[in-house]
C-alpha positions in Angstrom: -3.1 14.4 -2.7 -4.1 13.0 -6.0 -5.8 9.9 -4.6 -8.0 11.9 -2.1 -11.6 11.1 -2.1 -14.5 13.5 -2.1 -17.2 13.1 0.5 -21.1 13.5 0.3 -23.1 14.8 3.4 -26.4 13.1 3.5 -29.0 12.1 6.1 -29.6 8.4 7.0 -33.2 7.4 7.4 -33.0 3.7 7.8 -30.2 1.3 8.6 -30.3 -2.6 8.4 -27.7 -4.8 9.8 -26.8 -8.5 9.4 -25.8 -10.9 12.2 -22.3 -11.3 10.4 -22.2 -15.0 11.2 -21.2 -15.6 7.5 -18.6 -13.0 7.3 -15.0 -14.5 7.1 -12.2 -13.3 9.2 -9.4 -11.5 7.2 -5.9 -10.6 8.3 -4.3 -7.2 7.4 -1.2 -7.9 5.7 -0.2 -4.2 4.5 -1.3 -1.1 2.6 -1.5 -1.7 -1.2 0.8 0.3 -3.4 -1.2 0.1 -6.6 -2.5 3.7 -6.3 1.0 5.2 -5.6 2.5 3.4 -8.5 -0.3 4.4 -10.9 0.0 8.0 -9.8 3.7 8.0 -10.2 3.3 6.6 -13.8 0.8 9.4 -14.9 2.6 12.4 -13.4 0.7 15.6 -12.4 -0.4 16.5 -15.9 -1.7 12.9 -16.6 -3.7 12.9 -13.5 -5.4 16.1 -14.5 -6.0 14.7 -17.9 -7.6 11.5 -16.4 -9.7 13.6 -14.2 -11.1 15.7 -17.1 -11.9 12.5 -19.0 -13.4 10.4 -16.1 -14.2 12.4 -13.0 -16.0 15.6 -13.8 -19.2 14.1 -12.9 -20.2 11.5 -10.2 -21.8 8.1 -10.9 -25.0 9.9 -10.2 -24.3 12.6 -12.9 -23.6 15.4 -10.4 -20.7 17.6 -10.9 -17.6 16.9 -8.7 -15.7 20.2 -8.9 -12.5 18.1 -8.9 -10.4 20.4 -11.0 -11.6 23.6 -9.1 -9.4 25.3 -6.6 -10.3 25.5 -3.1 
């Protein structure tokens, strides 16, 4: 699926938590359709072009291999 995400395998050495007292409650009202509409507007070739322009490397500068076949 074009909106699938990659994952990174890493080891966690430290975790900190918060009491959560200041976190507001939110009510789930439904899934957003923004991604589906954007994907439909680009088409398969447009998505590949976008990936070539913006997603060949991660924010850390690592290769994503996003256009490689499994």
